[in-house]
N, C-alpha and C positions, 0 to 999 in steps of 0.2 A: 503495500501499501505507499502510498507517493505521502510523508507527509505533509500535513493541513501549512506550514508553511511555504512550503511548493506550492503551491497549486493556486494560479488564477483567477483572483473574480471576476464574478464578471464584470464590473465594472470600470475592469480595465481590460476589455474586450479588443472594446471604440479605440479605445489608445498606443494599441498593441498591434491590430489588424491602420489605420492611418501614420504612423508613426516605421512602424518598424518596418527593418530592411529580409528583403522574401527570397530562398533556396530550396529550390523546386525536387524533389528522384520523380521516380518512377510511381509512388505509394502515399505519397504527402507530397504539405510544401512545409517547410517550416518558417515561419517568424518573427525575430527577434528583434524587442529592440531594448536602451539602455539607461536604465535606472538606476547612479550611481547613488540614489538617497537609500532605497533598499539592500537589508541584507546578503536576504536570501534569493535566490534564483526564484523566480515560480513558475509555473506551467500550464496551459490548460487546451483538454484535446477538442476537436471535432469532430465526428464522427455523420456522419451524413443519413442521411435511410437510401442513397446511392451504392455503399456499403452491398450491403443488405441486410438480411432480419435482423433482430432484437438479439437475437445470442449471437446472428458473425460480430455483427458494434457494438457488444459489448465486452464482446471474450478480445479482440482488438483492438482499446482500451486499453482494458487490464496491457495487454503483452506494452502496450504505450509505455502505462505507468509503472510498470516495474522499467522499462530500461530508463525511464528517465531517472527512477530512482536511484539507481547503479551509478549512474551517468555525473548525476549530484555532486553522488555519495565519491567519488576516484575527484572529480573534478573541484573541492573545494574552493579553491583558490578565488575560480571564475562568479564572483556573487554582483546579484546587482542585475539582472537579465528578465526583462518577463516574456515569453515567448505563450506562440498558438503551432499547433502544430493537428492544419489539415490533411485531412484521410482523405484522400482519392480512389483508392484499388484495396480493396481487402486481400490485405498477408497476409497466412497464418502464421511464419514465420516469423520469429522469435529471431534470427537466426540474424536471414535479409531485413527483418527490422534496426535490429540495430547495429549492423553495419550501416543503412543511410541513416541512418539519424547520428548514427555518431559524427559521421563524415558531418554532417549536415550545420551540429551544433563545431564538430575542430575550424570546420573551414569562419562562423558564426565568430568564432576567441579571436581567431586569428584577425577577422578583417576590424572587430570593432577597437584594437590592441594595435593598430596599425592607426586607427586616426585619435 
């Protein structure tokens, strides 16, 4: 389970959509913005009905939550990010999603470190 301090609040979704930088992949898109006032990084997920029935959507959300929990735990020095992951296509494999999401986060952290 993703800790409460790492969950994006509903009022922040519009801000991240408007101001965030987008990283698109095969299964989804990561939208990231930097907020220096926050101590912890936060993430929210958007998994629409295009993905499949409720069982498929919830499974994908659970997989994404577990991946992000590990990523945030391993990258403690990168704090203050607000992220949204918008899923486009169903993926049952946690390894494939982990690779894609890790690549997006790596690119986002690198890009924000430059600026």
